[in-house]
N, C-alpha and C positions, 0 to 999 in steps of 0.2 A: 425366838421367832423374829425374823427379819421384817422390818417395816417396808411395805410397798408404798411409794409416794406417788399419788395420782397427779399427772400433769395435764392430761386431756382424757376424753372418753376412750381414746384409742391407745394411749401410752401412759405407763407408770414406770418409774425408775426405782432402783434400790441399791443400797450397799450390797456387798458380797452376800449371796444367798447360801443357805445350807441346803444340802440335798433334800432334806425332808420338807423344805419350804415349797418344793415343786408340786406336791400333792395339793397343798393349800392354794397355790397359784391356779391350778386347774379348777379347784372348787370355786374360786372367786371369779371364774369366767375367762381367764387369760387363755389365749390359744397359741401364742408364740413367745419364746424366751430368746432374747438376744444377749449373748455373753460378750461384753466388751473388754474382758480381762485377758491379757496374755497368760498362757500357762507359766507356772513357776515365777510369777511376779513376787510372791512372798511364800515362805515356808508354810505348809499346812493347808493351803487353799485347794479346793477340789479342782481336778483337771477338767479341761473342756470335755474330754471323753466321759468322765464321770457325770458331769452335769447333763450332757446330752443323753446318756443312758437313763438317768433319773427323770429327765423331762419327757422323753419318749415313753417311758414306763408310766408316767402320769397322764399320757394322752396329749402332750403338748408338742408342737413343732419347735425346732431349735435351730439357731444359727450362731456361729462363732465369728465375730468381727472384732478381733483384738486391736486395741488402740493403745499405743505407747506415746505419752506426751500429747501434743496437739494432733487432732485427727487430720488425716489426709483427705483430699477431695474424694478419692475412691472409697474410703471408709464412710464419709458423710453420705455419699450416694448409696452405698450398700445398706446403711441403716434406713435411709429415706425409703428406698424401694421395699425393704423388708416390712416396715411399718405400714406403708401404703398397700402392700400386697396381702397383708394378713386379713383373715376373715373374722377378726374380732380383736379384742384388746391384747396389747403387747406389754410384756414386762422386760425391760432392759436393765442390766446390772453391770457394775464394775466394783472396784474396791469401796468407793464411797457413793457412787451414783453420779458423780460430777461428770466424768467422761461420757457417760451414757446420755445425760441430758444435753451436754454441750454438743456432742456429735449430732444428735437429733435436731437440736435448735438451729445449728448451722445449715442443715439441709432444708429446714423450713424457711429460713431467711433467704437462702440462695434461690430457692424455687419460687419465692414470692407467696407461698401458701399461707404464711402467717407473718403479720407485721412484727418488726423487731421489738417495739415497745410492748406488744402483747406477749411475745416470747419471754421478755424480762419479767413481766408480771406473772406468767405461768410458772416460771422458774422460782420466783420468790415465794409463790403460794406453795410450792413443793419443798421449799427450804434451800434453794440454790440461788446464788447471785450470778446472773448472766450478763449484767450490765457491761462489764469490761470486755467480755467475749464478743458481744453484739454491738458494742460501740454506742450504747444508749445511756 
């Protein structure tokens, strides 16, 4: 069972999820899953198509925003819009959860929606160090 790490009321992040985690995500009230992993990043990971089918089968919306290395402006904006447009809590995942929280936090900082120091605190509470990313 994969750990979902709560960041805010609207966002949780996670390391790679298993397909059977999606039913639990729906039971826990998530409405959208954001997959930040490129397909074929490592052997054995589920493909985006497999995750999407399992997510939709569990009644969840799904979006694939693959990030390799540092997120681009377009990726940051896509994640920001997806989270803001969701009608409930969002679960974003990648290999470790780091790209997901970094991509989201950069959008929050750039839009002015959340103070950088608060983003660093939220990251730390979820088990991620965002201080170097956000310059705090």
